[in-house]
PAPARO-513557 format. One record per residue (C-alpha): z, x, y. Coordinates in steps of 0.25 Angstrom, whole numbers, padded with zeros to 4 digits, always signed. Layout:
// PAPARO-513557
ZXY ...
END
This chain:
// PAPARO-513557
-0230-0011+0057 -0224+0001+0045 -0238-0004+0039 -0246-0004+0050 -0245+0009+0050 -0244+0014+0038 -0257+0005+0035 -0265+0010+0047 -0260+0025+0043 -0266+0025+0029 -0279+0019+0034 -0281+0035+0043 -0279+0041+0029 -0295+0039+0025 -0298+0043+0035 -0291+0056+0033 -0294+0054+0020 -0311+0057+0023 -0309+0068+0034 -0319+0080+0027 -0322+0094+0028 -0334+0099+0032 -0342+0113+0030 -0350+0121+0039 -0354+0133+0032 -0359+0146+0043 -0366+0153+0033 -0379+0163+0038 -0376+0160+0056 -0377+0147+0056 -0368+0133+0056 -0371+0125+0041 -0374+0112+0042 -0376+0115+0057 -0372+0100+0059 -0362+0093+0052 -0355+0080+0054 -0340+0074+0051 -0331+0066+0054 -0319+0065+0060 -0308+0073+0055 -0316+0079+0045 -0318+0094+0046 -0328+0105+0048 -0327+0119+0040 -0336+0130+0046 -0335+0142+0034 -0342+0155+0040 -0349+0161+0030 -0358+0172+0038 -0352+0185+0041 -0348+0185+0054 -0339+0172+0064 -0344+0160+0067 -0338+0151+0080 -0339+0134+0076 -0339+0132+0091 -0341+0118+0098 -0337+0115+0114 -0328+0111+0117 -0325+0106+0104 -0323+0113+0093 -0321+0132+0091 -0319+0140+0078 -0316+0152+0087 -0322+0163+0076 -0325+0161+0062 -0327+0171+0054 -0335+0176+0042 -0329+0169+0029 -0320+0158+0038 -0320+0144+0041 -0314+0135+0051 -0312+0119+0051 -0312+0110+0062 -0309+0094+0060 -0318+0087+0067 -0312+0078+0076 -0321+0068+0088 -0333+0063+0084 -0348+0069+0091 -0355+0082+0089 -0350+0095+0089 -0359+0107+0090 -0353+0118+0089 -0359+0134+0091 -0355+0148+0085 -0352+0156+0097 -0353+0168+0089 -0368+0165+0087 -0372+0153+0094 -0384+0151+0085 -0378+0143+0076 -0373+0129+0078 -0369+0117+0071 -0364+0105+0075 -0350+0094+0070 -0353+0082+0072 -0343+0070+0072 -0342+0056+0067 
END
């Protein structure tokens, strides 16, 4: 039984090693890229290069709260699907994360 547990544990390692980090730039009052496709376990980092604060808010999924000018915020993708988000300070700024 112990050998089986070890094998199952080792099989899980490559999945963790495959996790990637994706970057979304907030600049010029928009998210770039506007849509990013990731896998479960991947991280998405939003970097605010504007001179004003922004948020990254997807209803009932995630909320960065205020990201100051020059700041960043990281989220780990968990559930599959498309997660549309908006800057609550600037509702014309929209984006989406597609989790596969």
